[in-house]
C-alpha positions in Angstrom: 11.7 11.9 -2.3 8.5 10.0 -3.0 6.0 9.4 -0.2 3.7 6.5 -1.0 0.8 6.1 1.3 -1.1 2.8 1.5 -4.4 3.5 3.2 -8.1 2.7 3.4 -10.8 3.2 6.0 -12.0 -0.5 5.6 -10.1 -2.9 7.8 -8.9 -6.3 6.5 -8.1 -5.1 3.0 -4.4 -6.1 3.1 -2.9 -2.7 3.6 0.2 -3.9 5.4 0.8 -6.7 2.9 0.8 -4.1 0.1 3.1 -1.7 2.0 5.7 -4.3 3.0 5.9 -5.8 -0.5 6.0 -2.4 -2.2 8.8 -1.3 0.0 10.9 -4.4 -0.8 10.1 -4.0 -4.5 11.6 -0.5 -4.6 14.5 -1.4 -2.4 15.3 -4.4 -4.6 15.9 -2.0 -7.5 18.6 -0.2 -5.5 16.6 2.6 -3.9 17.0 3.7 -0.3 13.6 3.0 1.1 12.0 3.3 4.5 8.8 1.7 5.7 6.8 4.1 8.0 4.2 2.6 10.2 1.4 5.1 11.0 -1.1 2.4 12.1 -1.8 1.9 15.8 -1.4 -1.9 15.4 2.2 -1.4 14.2 2.1 -4.5 12.1 4.7 -3.1 9.7 7.1 -2.3 12.5 6.8 -5.9 13.7 7.5 -7.1 10.2 10.7 -5.1 10.0 11.9 -6.6 13.3 11.5 -10.1 11.8 13.3 -9.2 8.6 16.5 -11.2 8.0 19.7 -9.1 8.1 21.0 -10.7 4.9 18.2 -9.3 2.7 17.9 -5.8 1.2 17.6 -3.3 3.9 14.4 -1.5 4.7 14.6 1.4 7.2 11.9 1.3 9.8 10.0 4.4 11.0 7.4 4.8 13.7 4.9 7.4 12.5 2.0 6.3 14.7 2.0 9.8 16.2 1.6 13.0 14.3 4.7 14.7 15.7 6.8 11.8 14.4 6.0 12.4 10.8 9.1 13.3 8.8 11.4 11.9 11.5 14.6 10.3 10.0 13.3 10.6 6.5 16.1 12.6 5.0 18.4 11.1 2.3 15.8 8.5 1.2 14.5 7.8 -2.3 11.1 6.7 -1.1 9.0 6.2 2.0 6.2 3.7 1.9 3.7 4.5 4.6 1.4 1.9 6.1 -1.4 4.4 6.9 -4.0 4.6 9.7 -7.6 3.6 9.2 -9.9 6.3 8.0 -9.6 10.0 7.7 -10.9 11.1 11.0 -7.5 11.7 12.7 -5.3 14.6 12.0 -2.5 12.1 11.4 -4.3 10.7 8.4 -5.0 14.1 7.0 -1.4 15.1 7.4 -0.1 12.0 5.7 -2.4 12.5 2.7 -1.5 16.1 2.5 2.2 15.2 2.0 1.8 12.0 -0.1 2.9 11.9 -3.7 1.0 8.6 -4.3 -2.0 7.2 -2.5 -2.5 3.4 -2.9 -6.0 2.2 -1.9 -6.4 -1.6 -1.6 -10.0 -2.9 -1.9 -11.5 -6.4 -1.7 -13.9 -7.8 -4.2 -17.0 -7.7 -2.1 -19.9 -5.2 -2.1 -19.4 -4.4 1.6 -15.7 -3.4 0.9 -16.2 -1.5 -2.3 -19.1 0.6 -1.0 -17.0 1.6 2.0 -14.0 2.2 -0.2 -16.0 4.4 -2.6 -16.9 6.7 0.3 -13.3 6.8 1.3 -12.1 7.6 -2.2 -14.6 10.4 -2.5 -13.4 11.8 0.8 -9.7 11.8 -0.1 -10.4 13.1 -3.6 -11.8 16.2 -1.9 -8.5 16.9 -0.1 -6.8 19.9 -1.6 -3.5 18.2 -2.6 -5.4 15.4 -4.4 -7.9 17.8 -5.9 -5.1 19.9 -7.4 -3.4 16.8 -9.0 -0.4 16.8 -6.7 -1.1 13.3 -5.4 -2.2 10.4 -7.5 -4.7 7.7 -6.3 -4.0 4.1 -7.3 -6.8 1.6 -6.6 -5.6 -2.0 -6.2 -8.0 -5.0 -6.2 -6.4 -7.0 -3.4 -6.7 -10.7 -2.3 -8.4 -11.6 -5.5 -9.8 -15.1 -6.0 -9.8 -15.9 -9.7 -12.9 -18.0 -9.3 -14.9 -15.1 -7.9 -17.5 -13.5 -10.2 -17.4 -10.3 -8.1 -14.0 -9.1 -9.5 -15.7 -7.8 -12.7 -18.4 -6.2 -10.6 -15.8 -4.5 -8.5 -13.9 -3.1 -11.5 -17.1 -2.0 -13.2 -18.5 -0.3 -10.1 -15.3 1.6 -9.3 -14.6 2.6 -12.9 -18.1 4.0 -13.3 -17.5 6.2 -10.3 -14.2 7.4 -11.8 -11.8 5.2 -9.9 -10.4 2.5 -12.3 -8.7 -0.5 -10.8 -4.9 -0.3 -11.6 -4.1 -3.9 -10.9 -5.2 -7.2 -9.3 -3.2 -8.9 -6.5 -4.2 -12.5 -6.0 -5.0 -14.1 -2.7 -2.0 -16.5 -2.1 -0.8 -18.3 1.0 2.7 -17.3 0.2 2.0 -13.7 1.3 1.1 -14.9 4.8 4.4 -16.9 4.8 6.4 -13.9 3.8 4.7 -11.8 6.4 5.6 -14.2 9.2 9.2 -14.3 8.0 9.7 -10.6 7.5 10.2 -11.1 3.8 8.4 -10.3 0.6 7.7 -11.8 -2.9 10.5 -9.5 -4.3 13.1 -11.0 -2.0 12.9 -14.5 -3.5 13.5 -15.8 -7.0 11.6 -19.1 -7.0 8.8 -20.0 -9.4 5.9 -19.3 -7.0 7.1 -15.7 -6.3 7.8 -15.1 -9.9 4.2 -15.9 -10.9 2.8 -13.2 -8.6 5.4 -10.5 -9.1 4.1 -9.7 -12.5 0.8 -8.6 -10.9 2.6 -5.7 -9.2 4.1 -4.2 -12.4 1.3 -1.7 -13.1 1.5 -0.3 -9.5 5.3 -0.1 -9.6 5.2 1.8 -12.9 2.5 4.1 -11.5 4.5 5.1 -8.4 7.6 5.8 -10.6 5.9 8.6 -12.4 
């Protein structure tokens, strides 16, 4: 079973959006998937409660407390974890120690990528990651095509040894899906089709 942790110490980076859409993308391929919420705000749990019953099922797990980790996770193909902020808590360290993939969303602003670089250095020093048992995937999130900072973001992270895997654009449809308990991989209309291709590098990476 794969455990895919979506985490960053910097708030507002779109962690829950990545986690919910990634969970649906895997489930839409026929996998048994759970979405575990380890964040105190429990946004992912709220999303699963809004999710229509006629769509592909996503099991909901409340992992906001350390003693709940692993609860009801048996028999699944994958667990996507909406992680807590930062590395200070034992909960975060436990999740990273068990993860097979660590997805780190970052925004294209100097404030965000400087904080994210510190976070990436911190998680890279954790034993499981250092020994190559967990892969780090950096995702440029909420990207505005008109911004000239995207290239700066990718250059800065790559120079430090953290290449950006893919770019996820800033689109209103993500907010609409969040409110409805849905994801871009639930729908088959033109607008969703345009953005789904941006996720392919990440989906391929977590399949390895």
